[in-house]
C-alpha positions in Angstrom: -76.6 168.7 11.4 -79.7 170.9 10.4 -78.0 173.9 11.9 -74.8 173.4 10.2 -76.5 173.2 6.6 -79.1 176.0 7.2 -76.9 178.9 5.9 -77.0 177.3 2.2 -80.9 178.4 2.2 -80.7 181.2 4.7 -77.9 183.4 2.7 -78.7 184.7 -0.8 -77.3 187.4 -2.7 -80.1 189.7 -1.6 -79.8 188.3 1.8 -83.5 187.7 2.2 -84.8 185.0 4.2 -87.9 183.3 5.5 -87.5 182.4 9.0 -90.4 180.1 9.1 -89.7 178.6 6.2 -86.3 177.8 7.3 -87.6 175.8 10.2 -90.2 174.0 8.2 -88.0 173.2 5.1 -85.9 169.9 5.2 -82.3 169.5 4.3 -82.8 168.0 1.1 -84.8 171.1 -0.2 -82.6 173.5 0.9 -79.9 171.7 -0.9 -82.0 171.4 -3.8 -82.7 175.0 -3.8 -79.0 175.8 -3.7 -78.1 173.5 -6.6 -80.8 174.9 -9.0 -79.5 178.5 -8.1 -76.2 177.6 -9.8 -77.4 175.4 -12.6 -80.5 174.6 -15.1 -78.5 171.9 -16.6 -80.2 168.2 -15.7 -77.1 166.5 -16.3 -75.0 169.4 -14.1 -77.7 169.7 -11.7 -77.3 165.7 -11.0 -73.3 166.3 -10.6 -73.4 169.1 -8.2 -76.4 167.5 -5.9 -74.6 164.3 -5.7 -71.3 165.6 -4.7 -72.8 167.8 -2.1 -74.6 164.6 -1.0 -71.3 163.1 -0.6 -69.9 165.8 1.7 -72.9 166.2 3.7 -73.0 162.4 4.3 -69.2 162.7 5.3 -68.1 163.2 8.9 -66.4 166.6 8.4 -66.3 167.7 11.9 -64.1 169.7 14.2 -63.4 169.2 17.8 -63.8 172.8 18.6 -64.8 175.9 17.1 -63.0 179.5 17.1 -64.6 182.4 18.7 -67.7 183.8 16.1 -66.0 187.2 16.4 -62.4 186.0 15.3 -64.0 184.2 12.5 -65.9 187.2 11.1 -62.6 189.3 11.4 -60.7 186.4 9.4 -63.2 186.4 6.7 -63.0 190.0 6.3 -59.1 190.1 6.1 -59.4 187.1 3.6 -61.7 189.4 1.6 -59.9 192.4 1.8 -56.3 190.7 0.9 -58.3 189.5 -2.4 -59.7 193.2 -3.2 -63.1 192.3 -2.5 -63.9 195.3 -0.1 -67.7 195.0 -1.6 -68.0 191.7 -0.6 -66.6 192.3 2.9 -69.1 194.8 3.2 -71.9 192.4 2.1 -70.8 190.1 4.6 -70.6 192.2 7.4 -74.4 193.4 6.6 -75.6 189.6 6.3 -73.4 188.8 9.7 -75.3 191.4 11.6 -78.7 190.2 10.4 -77.6 186.5 11.1 -76.6 187.9 14.6 -80.2 189.3 15.3 -82.0 186.3 14.7 -82.2 183.3 16.8 -82.9 180.9 14.0 -79.4 179.1 14.0 -77.8 178.3 17.4 -74.6 177.6 16.7 -73.4 180.1 14.4 -69.9 179.9 14.8 -70.1 176.3 14.0 -72.0 177.4 10.7 -69.4 180.1 9.8 -66.5 177.9 10.6 -67.9 175.3 8.0 -68.6 178.0 5.3 -64.8 179.3 5.8 -63.5 175.7 5.6 -65.0 175.3 2.2 -62.6 177.9 0.9 -59.2 176.5 2.2 -58.5 174.6 -0.8 -57.8 176.6 -4.0 -57.6 174.1 -6.3 -61.2 173.1 -6.6 -64.1 174.8 -8.1 -62.3 177.9 -9.1 -65.3 179.6 -11.5 -67.2 180.1 -7.9 -64.5 182.8 -7.0 -66.2 185.8 -8.5 -70.1 185.8 -8.2 -70.0 184.0 -4.6 -69.4 185.1 -1.3 -68.7 181.5 0.3 -68.2 179.3 -2.8 -65.4 181.3 -4.0 -63.1 178.7 -1.9 -63.0 175.4 -3.7 -64.4 173.4 -0.4 -67.4 171.3 -1.0 -65.1 168.3 -0.6 -62.8 170.2 1.9 -63.2 170.2 5.8 -60.9 170.5 8.5 -58.0 168.0 9.3 -59.3 165.5 12.2 -57.5 165.8 15.4 -54.5 163.6 16.2 -56.2 162.0 19.1 -59.4 161.5 17.2 -60.4 157.9 16.6 -64.2 157.5 16.3 -65.0 154.0 14.8 -68.0 155.3 13.2 -68.0 154.3 9.3 -68.2 156.8 6.6 -71.1 157.3 4.7 -70.4 156.1 1.2 -73.0 157.2 -1.7 -73.1 154.8 -4.8 -75.7 156.4 -7.3 -75.5 155.0 -10.7 -76.3 156.8 -14.0 -78.4 159.6 -13.2 -80.4 157.8 -10.3 -79.3 158.8 -6.8 -79.9 156.9 -3.8 -80.6 158.8 -0.4 -80.1 156.9 2.6 -81.1 157.9 5.9 -77.7 157.0 7.2 -76.2 159.9 5.2 -78.5 162.9 6.2 -81.2 162.1 8.9 -83.8 164.4 7.3 -83.8 162.5 3.9 -86.1 159.5 3.6 -84.6 156.6 1.5 -86.1 156.7 -2.1 -85.0 156.9 -5.5 -85.3 160.4 -7.2 -84.5 160.9 -10.9 -82.4 163.9 -12.2 -85.5 165.7 -13.8 -87.4 165.0 -10.8 -84.9 166.7 -8.6 -84.3 169.6 -11.1 -88.6 170.2 -10.6 -88.5 170.2 -6.9 -85.6 172.4 -7.0 -87.2 174.9 -9.2 -90.5 174.8 -7.3 -88.9 175.7 -4.1 -86.8 178.3 -5.9 -88.8 180.9 -3.7 -86.2 180.4 -1.2 -83.4 181.8 -3.6 -83.2 185.4 -4.9 -83.5 186.0 -9.0 -79.8 186.5 -9.4 -78.7 185.4 -12.4 -77.3 182.1 -12.9 -73.2 182.4 -13.3 -71.9 181.8 -16.7 -69.6 179.3 -15.2 -72.5 176.6 -15.1 -73.9 177.7 -18.4 -73.3 174.8 -21.3 -74.1 175.2 -24.8 -77.3 172.7 -24.1 -78.6 174.7 -21.2 -78.5 178.0 -23.1 -80.3 176.5 -26.1 -82.7 175.1 -24.0 -82.0 171.6 -24.8 -81.1 169.0 -22.3 -78.9 165.9 -23.2 -80.5 162.6 -22.1 -79.4 161.4 -18.7 -78.3 158.1 -20.1 -75.7 159.9 -22.3 -73.9 161.0 -19.6 -71.8 159.6 -17.1 -72.9 159.2 -13.7 -72.3 162.3 -11.9 -72.6 160.5 -8.3 -69.7 158.5 -8.9 -66.5 160.4 -7.9 -64.3 159.1 -10.8 -66.7 161.1 -13.1 -67.1 164.0 -11.6 -63.9 165.8 -12.4 -64.5 164.6 -16.2 -68.1 166.1 -16.2 -67.1 169.3 -14.8 -64.2 169.4 -17.0 -66.5 169.0 -19.9 -68.8 171.8 -18.8 -66.2 174.2 -17.8 -64.3 173.7 -21.2 -67.4 174.5 -23.0 -67.9 177.6 -21.0 -64.8 178.9 -22.5 -63.3 180.1 -19.1 -59.6 180.4 -18.5 -59.8 178.6 -15.3 -62.1 175.8 -17.2 -59.3 173.3 -16.6 -59.5 173.4 -12.8 -61.0 169.8 -12.4 -59.1 168.2 -15.1 -56.3 166.9 -13.0 -58.1 166.0 -9.8 -59.0 162.4 -9.3 -61.3 161.4 -6.5 -60.2 158.3 -4.7 -62.4 155.8 -2.9 -61.8 154.6 0.4 -61.2 150.9 -0.4 -58.6 152.0 -2.7 -57.0 154.3 0.1 -57.0 151.2 2.3 -55.2 148.9 -0.1 -52.6 151.9 -0.8 -52.2 152.1 3.1 -51.7 148.2 3.4 -48.9 148.7 0.7 -47.5 151.5 2.9 -47.4 149.5 5.9 -45.0 147.2 4.3 -42.9 150.1 3.0 -44.3 149.8 -0.6 -45.7 152.7 -2.4 -49.3 152.7 -3.6 -51.1 154.0 -6.4 -52.0 157.4 -4.9 -49.7 157.3 -1.9 -46.0 157.9 -2.3 -43.0 158.6 -0.3 -41.5 162.3 -0.3 -38.0 163.1 0.2 -38.6 166.5 1.0 -41.3 165.9 4.0 -39.8 162.5 4.8 -42.6 160.9 5.0 -45.7 158.9 2.9 -48.0 161.7 1.5 -51.1 161.2 -0.8 -50.8 162.5 -4.4 -51.6 166.0 -4.8 -53.8 165.5 -7.8 -56.0 163.3 -6.0 -59.0 164.6 -4.5 -59.3 163.4 -0.7 -61.1 165.1 2.0 -58.5 167.1 4.6 -60.0 164.5 7.4 -59.5 161.4 5.4 -56.0 162.7 4.3 -55.2 163.5 7.9 -56.1 159.7 8.8 -54.2 158.3 5.8 -50.9 160.7 7.1 -51.3 159.1 10.4 -51.4 155.6 9.1 -48.6 156.1 6.9 -46.6 156.7 10.0 -46.7 153.2 10.8 -45.2 152.5 7.3 -42.5 154.7 7.8 -41.6 153.4 11.1 -41.5 149.9 9.5 -38.9 151.5 6.9 -36.9 153.0 9.5 -36.4 149.9 11.7 -36.0 147.7 8.5 -33.5 149.9 6.9 -31.4 149.4 10.1 -31.7 146.0 10.3 -30.7 145.7 6.6 -27.6 148.2 7.0 -26.5 146.5 10.3 -26.7 143.0 9.0 -24.1 143.7 6.6 -21.4 144.9 8.9 -19.4 141.9 10.1 -18.1 144.1 13.1 -21.3 144.8 14.5 -20.7 141.4 16.8 -23.0 138.8 18.4 -24.6 141.4 20.5 -25.5 143.4 17.7 -26.8 140.5 15.7 -28.9 139.6 18.6 -30.3 143.0 18.8 -31.3 142.8 15.1 -32.9 139.4 15.6 -35.1 140.7 18.5 -35.8 143.7 16.1 -36.8 140.9 13.1 -38.8 139.1 15.6 -41.0 142.1 16.6 -41.2 142.9 12.8 -42.5 139.5 12.5 -45.3 139.9 14.9 -46.2 142.8 12.5 -46.2 141.2 9.5 -48.7 138.9 11.0 -51.0 141.8 12.0 -50.6 143.0 8.3 -51.4 139.8 6.7 -54.7 140.0 9.1 -55.6 143.3 7.8 -55.0 142.4 4.1 -57.6 139.8 4.8 -59.8 141.7 6.6 -59.5 144.2 3.5 -60.4 141.7 1.1 -63.6 141.0 3.2 -64.2 144.8 3.5 -64.2 144.9 -0.3 -67.8 142.7 -0.1 -68.9 143.4 3.6 -67.4 147.1 4.1 -66.2 146.1 7.7 -62.8 147.5 7.5 -62.4 151.3 7.2 -60.0 154.0 8.0 -61.1 154.6 11.2 -61.4 151.4 12.1 -57.9 150.7 11.2 -56.6 153.8 13.0 -58.0 152.1 16.4 -56.6 148.3 15.4 -53.2 150.2 14.6 -52.7 152.0 17.6 -50.9 149.5 19.8 -48.5 148.5 16.6 -47.9 152.2 16.1 -47.0 152.7 19.8 -44.7 149.6 19.6 -42.9 150.7 16.5 -42.3 154.0 17.5 -40.7 152.7 20.5 -38.7 150.6 18.3 -37.7 153.8 16.2 -36.7 155.4 19.1 -34.6 152.2 20.1 -32.9 152.1 16.7 -32.0 155.9 17.1 -30.7 155.7 20.3 -28.7 152.4 19.7 -27.2 153.0 15.9 -24.0 153.4 16.7 -23.3 151.2 19.6 -22.3 147.8 20.4 -21.7 145.0 22.8 -22.0 146.0 26.3 -22.7 149.9 25.3 -25.4 148.6 23.6 -27.1 146.7 26.6 -26.7 149.5 28.7 -28.6 151.9 26.0 -31.3 149.1 26.2 -31.4 148.9 29.9 -31.6 152.5 30.2 -35.2 152.3 28.1 -36.2 149.3 30.5 -36.9 152.0 33.2 -39.7 152.9 31.6 -43.2 154.1 33.4 -45.2 152.2 30.7 -45.3 148.5 31.7 -46.3 147.7 28.0 -42.8 149.3 27.1 -41.0 148.0 29.7 -41.7 144.5 28.8 -41.0 145.1 25.3 -37.7 146.3 26.3 -37.2 143.4 28.5 -38.1 141.0 26.0 -35.3 142.4 23.8 -33.0 142.6 26.3 -33.3 138.9 27.3 -32.2 138.2 23.8 -29.6 140.7 23.4 -27.8 140.0 26.5 -27.6 136.2 26.0 -23.9 136.4 24.0 -22.9 138.8 26.7 -23.8 136.4 29.4 -22.1 133.5 27.5 -18.8 135.5 27.4 -19.5 136.2 31.2 -19.8 132.2 32.1 -16.7 131.5 30.1 -14.9 134.0 31.8 -15.7 133.3 35.5 -15.7 129.5 35.2 -13.4 128.8 32.8 -10.9 131.8 32.3 -11.5 132.1 28.7 -12.3 135.0 27.1 -14.3 134.7 23.7 -14.6 138.2 22.5 -13.9 138.1 18.7 -15.9 141.7 18.0 -14.6 143.3 21.1 -18.2 143.6 22.8 -17.1 142.5 26.6 -16.3 144.8 29.3 -13.2 142.6 29.9 -10.2 143.3 27.0 -7.2 141.5 26.5 -3.9 142.7 25.6 -1.7 141.3 22.9 1.6 140.3 22.8 1.9 140.3 26.8 4.7 138.4 28.5 4.1 135.7 30.7 5.4 137.8 33.6 3.2 140.7 33.0 0.0 138.4 32.6 -1.8 139.4 36.1 -0.8 143.2 35.6 -1.2 144.0 31.9 -3.0 141.1 30.1 -6.5 141.6 31.3 -8.2 145.0 32.0 -11.5 146.5 32.1 -12.9 148.1 28.9 -15.2 150.9 30.5 -17.1 151.7 27.4 -18.4 148.1 27.2 -19.6 148.1 30.9 -23.0 147.4 31.2 -24.6 150.2 33.3 -26.2 147.5 35.6 -22.9 146.2 36.4 -21.1 148.3 39.0 -17.1 149.1 39.1 -16.8 146.8 42.0 -18.6 144.0 40.7 -17.0 144.4 37.2 -13.6 144.1 39.2 -14.7 141.0 40.9 -15.4 139.5 37.7 -12.2 140.8 36.0 -10.2 139.0 39.2 -12.0 135.9 38.8 -10.9 135.2 35.4 -7.5 136.5 36.2 -6.9 134.2 39.0 -7.9 131.1 36.9 -5.6 132.3 33.9 -2.9 132.8 36.7 -3.3 129.4 38.0 -3.2 127.9 34.8 -0.3 129.8 33.0 2.3 130.9 35.9 1.4 128.4 39.2 0.7 125.4 36.6 -2.1 124.4 38.9 -5.4 123.2 36.9 -7.5 122.2 40.2 -11.2 122.0 39.2 -13.1 124.3 41.7 -16.2 123.9 43.0 -17.6 127.1 41.3 -17.8 125.1 37.9 -21.0 123.4 39.3 -22.9 126.6 39.0 -22.8 127.2 35.4 -26.4 127.2 34.8 -27.0 129.6 37.6 -29.0 131.9 35.2 -32.1 129.4 34.9 -35.0 130.7 36.7 -37.3 128.3 38.6 -39.5 128.0 35.1 -36.4 126.8 33.7 -35.9 130.1 31.3 -33.2 132.5 31.1 -34.8 135.7 31.3 -32.9 139.4 31.5 -33.8 139.5 35.3 -32.7 136.0 35.9 -29.3 136.7 34.2 -28.8 139.8 36.1 -29.5 141.6 39.6 -29.0 139.6 42.9 -28.7 136.0 41.0 -25.5 138.0 39.2 -24.2 139.2 42.3 -24.3 136.2 43.8 -22.6 133.8 41.7 -19.8 136.4 41.0 -19.5 136.5 45.0 -19.2 133.2 45.4 -16.8 132.7 41.9 -14.7 135.5 43.4 -14.3 134.2 47.0 -13.3 130.3 45.8 -10.9 131.4 43.3 -8.9 134.2 45.2 -9.0 131.9 48.0 -7.3 129.1 46.1 -4.8 131.3 44.3 -3.7 132.9 47.5 -3.1 129.1 49.0 -0.9 128.3 46.3 1.2 131.5 46.6 1.8 131.1 50.3 2.4 127.6 50.2 3.6 126.5 47.1 5.7 129.5 46.1 6.4 130.8 49.7 5.3 134.1 49.3 5.6 135.4 52.8 8.9 134.2 53.3 10.2 136.1 50.5 8.5 139.1 51.6 10.1 138.7 54.8 13.7 138.0 53.5 13.2 141.5 51.2 12.5 143.3 54.6 15.9 141.6 56.7 18.0 142.1 53.6 17.1 144.9 51.6 15.5 146.9 54.1 18.5 146.2 56.4 16.3 144.5 59.0 18.8 141.8 59.9 20.9 144.2 62.1 23.7 141.8 63.1 24.2 140.7 59.3 24.7 144.6 58.2 26.8 145.7 60.9 29.2 142.7 60.0 29.0 143.3 56.6 30.1 146.8 56.9 32.8 145.7 58.7 33.9 143.3 56.4 33.5 145.8 53.1 34.9 148.9 55.0 38.2 148.3 53.5 37.0 147.8 49.9 33.9 150.3 49.7 36.5 153.1 50.9 38.4 152.8 47.7 37.0 154.3 44.6 34.3 152.5 42.7 36.1 151.7 39.7 38.7 149.5 41.6 36.0 147.1 43.0 35.2 143.6 41.7 32.1 142.1 42.0 33.2 138.6 42.7 35.4 139.7 45.6 32.4 141.6 46.7 30.1 138.3 46.7 32.9 136.5 48.4 32.7 139.1 51.5 28.9 138.8 51.4 28.9 135.1 51.6 31.4 135.5 54.6 29.0 137.8 56.2 26.3 135.5 55.8 28.3 132.7 57.5 29.4 134.7 60.2 25.9 135.8 61.6 22.7 134.6 62.0 21.7 134.8 58.5 23.1 131.4 57.9 20.1 129.8 59.4 17.6 131.2 56.6 16.2 129.1 53.8 18.7 128.0 51.6 16.4 129.1 48.4 16.3 132.6 50.2 20.3 132.8 50.4 20.7 132.0 46.8 18.7 134.8 45.9 20.6 137.5 47.8 23.4 138.8 45.7 25.8 141.8 45.1 24.8 144.7 42.8 27.1 147.6 41.5 25.6 150.8 40.1 26.8 152.7 37.4 29.8 154.7 38.6 30.1 158.3 38.3 33.4 160.2 38.6 34.8 160.5 42.3 32.3 158.0 43.8 33.7 155.5 46.1 32.6 152.0 46.8 30.2 153.0 49.2 28.2 154.8 46.5 27.6 152.0 44.3 27.5 149.2 46.4 23.9 147.8 46.8 22.3 144.4 47.5 20.2 142.6 45.2 17.3 139.9 45.5 16.4 137.8 42.5 12.7 136.9 42.2 11.0 134.6 39.4 8.0 132.5 39.2 4.8 133.6 40.0 5.6 135.6 43.0 7.6 137.8 40.1 3.8 139.4 39.7 4.2 141.2 43.1 8.0 141.9 43.1 8.3 143.0 39.6 11.2 145.2 37.9 9.2 148.4 39.1 8.9 147.3 42.6 12.5 146.1 42.8 13.6 149.4 41.5 11.6 150.9 44.4 13.5 148.5 46.8 17.0 149.5 45.3 16.0 153.2 45.9 15.2 152.6 49.6 18.3 150.3 50.1 20.6 153.2 49.0 18.8 155.8 51.1 18.9 153.4 54.0 22.5 152.1 53.4 23.9 155.6 53.2 22.1 156.4 56.6 23.6 153.3 57.7 27.1 154.1 56.6 26.8 157.6 58.5 25.6 155.8 61.4 28.6 153.6 61.4 31.0 156.2 60.8 29.7 158.2 63.7 30.1 155.3 65.8 33.7 155.1 64.7 34.2 158.9 65.4 32.8 158.4 69.0 34.6 155.2 69.7 37.7 157.1 68.4 37.2 160.4 70.4 36.7 158.5 73.7 40.0 156.4 73.3 42.1 159.6 72.3 40.6 161.7 74.7 42.0 159.8 77.7 45.7 160.1 76.2 45.6 163.7 74.8 43.3 165.6 77.4 46.0 166.3 79.6 48.2 167.5 77.0 48.6 171.5 77.3 47.0 173.3 74.4 44.5 170.7 73.4 41.8 170.9 75.7 39.8 173.7 73.9 39.9 172.1 70.6 39.0 168.5 72.1 36.1 170.7 73.9 35.0 171.3 70.7 35.4 168.1 68.9 33.4 166.5 71.8 30.6 169.1 71.3 30.5 168.2 67.6 30.8 164.7 68.0 27.8 164.6 70.5 25.8 166.9 68.2 26.2 164.2 65.5 25.6 161.3 67.4 22.3 162.8 68.6 21.4 163.6 64.9 22.1 160.1 63.8 20.9 158.4 66.5 17.5 160.0 66.4 17.5 159.8 62.6 18.2 156.0 62.7 15.4 155.7 65.6 12.9 157.6 63.3 13.9 155.2 60.2 13.8 152.1 62.0 10.8 152.2 64.3 8.6 155.1 63.1 8.8 154.1 59.6 10.2 150.7 58.9 8.4 148.8 61.5 5.1 150.2 61.8 4.9 150.3 57.9 5.8 146.6 58.1 3.2 145.6 60.7 0.4 147.5 58.6 1.6 145.3 55.5 1.7 142.0 57.6 -2.1 143.1 58.7 -3.3 143.6 55.1 -1.6 140.5 53.8 -3.1 138.4 56.2 -6.4 139.9 55.6 -6.3 140.3 51.5 -8.9 138.6 49.6 -7.3 138.4 46.3 -4.0 138.8 44.8 -4.5 142.6 43.6 -5.2 143.8 47.2 -1.8 142.2 48.1 -0.1 144.2 45.5 -2.1 147.3 46.0 -0.9 146.7 49.9 2.7 146.1 49.0 2.8 149.2 46.8 1.2 151.0 49.4 3.9 149.7 51.9 6.8 151.2 49.3 5.1 154.3 48.8 4.5 155.4 52.4 8.3 154.3 53.3 9.3 156.5 50.5 7.4 159.5 51.6 8.4 159.1 55.1 12.1 158.8 54.3 11.8 161.7 51.8 12.3 159.7 48.7 8.9 160.9 47.0 8.6 163.3 44.3 7.6 166.1 46.4 9.7 169.1 46.0 9.4 169.9 49.8 10.8 165.9 50.0 13.6 166.5 47.4 14.9 170.0 49.5 15.2 168.3 52.6 16.6 165.3 51.1 19.5 167.5 49.6 20.1 169.4 52.9 20.2 165.9 54.6 22.8 164.6 52.2 24.8 167.6 52.9 24.8 166.6 56.6 26.0 163.6 55.8 29.0 164.8 53.7 29.9 167.0 56.5 29.9 164.3 59.1 31.9 162.2 56.6 34.2 165.1 56.4 34.3 165.9 60.0 35.5 162.3 60.5 38.2 162.6 58.1 39.6 165.9 59.6 39.3 164.3 63.0 41.2 161.2 61.9 44.0 163.5 60.6 43.8 165.9 63.9 44.2 162.7 66.0 47.0 161.3 64.1 49.0 164.6 64.4 48.0 164.8 68.0 49.4 161.2 68.4 52.7 161.7 66.7 53.1 164.7 69.1 52.2 162.5 72.2 54.8 160.3 71.0 57.5 162.5 70.6 56.7 163.9 74.4 56.7 160.6 75.6 60.0 159.5 74.1 61.5 163.1 75.5 60.3 162.1 78.9 61.2 158.8 78.9 64.8 159.9 77.6 64.8 162.3 80.5 63.8 159.5 83.1 66.3 156.9 81.9 69.2 159.8 82.0 68.1 160.5 85.5 68.0 156.8 86.7 71.8 156.5 85.3 72.6 159.5 87.6 72.9 161.9 84.9 71.4 165.2 83.8 67.9 164.7 82.3 68.4 167.2 79.7 70.6 170.0 78.9 69.2 173.5 78.5 69.6 173.5 74.7 67.3 170.1 74.4 65.0 171.5 76.8 64.5 174.6 74.7 64.5 172.8 71.5 61.5 170.3 73.0 60.1 173.5 74.2 60.1 175.4 71.0 58.6 171.9 68.9 55.8 172.1 71.5 55.1 175.5 71.0 55.3 175.2 67.4 53.0 172.2 67.2 50.2 174.1 69.5 50.6 176.8 67.2 50.6 175.7 63.8 49.1 172.1 63.8 46.8 172.7 66.4 45.5 176.0 65.3 45.3 175.0 61.9 42.9 172.1 62.7 41.1 173.9 65.3 40.2 176.4 62.4 39.2 173.8 60.5 36.8 172.5 62.9 35.2 176.2 63.7 34.5 176.4 59.9 33.2 172.7 60.0 31.0 173.3 62.7 29.6 176.4 61.5 29.0 174.8 58.5 27.1 172.1 60.1 25.1 174.0 62.5 23.8 176.5 59.8 22.8 173.5 57.4 21.2 171.5 60.5 19.2 174.7 61.4 18.2 174.9 57.4 17.2 171.2 57.7 15.1 171.4 61.0 13.4 174.6 59.5 12.3 172.5 56.1 11.7 169.7 58.4 9.3 171.5 60.6 7.3 172.4 57.4 6.9 169.5 55.9 3.4 168.1 55.3 4.2 164.3 56.9 3.5 164.6 60.3 6.2 162.2 61.4 8.6 164.3 59.6 7.3 167.1 62.1 7.9 165.0 65.3 11.6 164.2 63.9 12.0 167.9 63.8 10.6 168.0 67.6 13.3 165.1 68.9 16.3 166.8 66.9 15.6 170.1 68.7 13.9 168.9 72.0 15.7 171.5 73.9 14.8 174.4 71.4 18.6 175.2 71.0 18.3 176.0 67.2 15.4 178.4 67.6 17.5 181.1 68.6 19.2 181.7 65.2 16.4 180.3 63.1 15.2 183.6 60.8 12.2 185.3 62.8 9.6 184.5 60.0 10.1 180.8 60.6 8.8 179.1 63.6 10.1 175.6 64.5 7.3 173.4 65.6 7.3 172.9 69.5 6.8 169.7 71.2 2.9 169.4 72.0 
């Protein structure tokens, strides 16, 4: 301490210093000499001396001092900015002298101390003109303590009364405990004035009494050592001086530490004190600018005031959200947890208030002790403020997710705090979860749960549309897979109750208290993690298993699935073939001439005549005929379809969308089966008529062409039907059966069934890809060409058979006449017959042959285009179909050079 205060005696206006005397003299003597230098008035001297003791007895300190050279340059720049070049030169000279002497070891600390005395421009303005270092009103100012500084040492408080000043050794170590009167101090100061040059006393400290040589009695003046009276005294002296800055101390009020403590305790509760007020501009509590508080004390107060600011922040959030009815149960639990934390904070404030009351008598509570005692609450409230900022716009599961993210903190103290809050916040969500997985009830009035319920949803769509995952409310510690299982559990229970009318009590209901740990408590860790996964898995397996058992046994799901395969996917071969035979006369008519009741009768006849009659009667009654909307020119084949009626719980799997897919696949298969049916008729008609007509002169060429075309079409349609029946239908069906047997819940069955139809559509060119659409168009063109060939071939054979009948009649007449012994024919008749036959070959056969040639070329061209696109399709099975259709590479010769038909590996 002595090194810090030495410059007050060392530096004078003349710069003369007696180094030996500096070492011998005490700090008190130096302080007396300094005060005597500025005033001769006894009362004023007492004020300055008491205030100086107050400053020296305080803990003005800095953790680190800047470089001495930097400080020197800083002071020089400040003097230059104030246009005090002469003082700057004087400072340089004094600093050089000080540097050459080794009396003071910590020169940078001393210079820094002197510099900080000039930081506050509102105090001691009269010193600005005649003093180099006291131009800065800093007898009460110092550097702010560092944020981490939390010394527990109590601040020295000098309490002189009247004109008596008590010096305690706890304030300045070099001063003994004694009482010194103002006059004694003044006399001692003047006796030690040898240390100070004979510089005239500044006029700012002159008073009428001092100039006249008369002194007021000490008892007539207020106590100079009393901080409350210091500003009044200075104001009185300065006003007598009549200077412009004589009111510098008029607005300054010194605050005792006890008063600051009382204000800070008010601030802790979010209440403004007498000297500490909330600043809207800075968004913080600040000490009134008119109050005289050292920077170090002010810094401590501002640090402590942060606790009140944080309290206000949390309390404001609680007050605002508690009035929000839509905040929900989870949000209200969060507010309750925050209120519980603030209750603990209230207890701390109560204890501090009791300490403050005791401290007014014993002095045990100080600002620095308060800083130390409030470190943990400050840390806690800071984290609560972070939680409030991070969760202010969240509710329900999203709020729990945000809090859970803060629980993964490296600080065990904060982690325990968040887990404690999470335990309270998660309880409403856990209650909703229990109601859902054990009773299938969704009790969520404020949309907080991660499962949402749709409004006005029909019973038929209960499984698919009624309930769904609400992803924004899904807690982050619940995975998508686990959430999906939780959703299925509740859906299964509701489906059993509402659609299957099954209220069987499941064994999983006995696990309703699963979240209670070994200590009989429900904590966040016991309500989540492995325990949650375990109970969800058990409930999922039991409810799903029971639901599938009801569907398979009570509602015959598997039987209905196989019925769809046999009838709508044409798996019942004998029934389909016989049905086509019976329907052919009717379906060959225009679509507008069909009657549904007639077709229904034909369907029943086909059922009774085939193995379909042995099916379950419930299945047969569901099978029906459906006529599509007819377009102009459509025949019965184009609008006919079979329909399978589905109701009850199995309608969840076979809904309207699924049955529409079945209808689309049926139409494709029905068309392909019709072409196969007609190609079989073509082949049969060709074989029958060939035996009759192959010896007819002039028909060998056209018959050969028709045989080639028939063989090409038979090969094409047989390969196509093989592909559809075995590679598509049977393979997809086998996969579906396996998936249905292995399914653990209804959703898996639905997904497997939809995937079954999707794969059939893709492999049958019924998907929405452009490649499939183009190939399907080509395929339908090929089907139309085959139907056209069948019609033209029938006409051709009709004409040929008529000609054959005339030939047979002519030969029979010739034979009959010969048997009678007559001439078989006359030359005229023979010439006429020959003319007729020649005319038939030239006109009729030639006409048909030209038509077949055009048709053959069109068919081959379309087939080549079909093969080209088929070989480029992304579906591998369709590429294999291309290999089989062109197994001998016959069509590669005419395929364009830029297109390569895949070869069989």
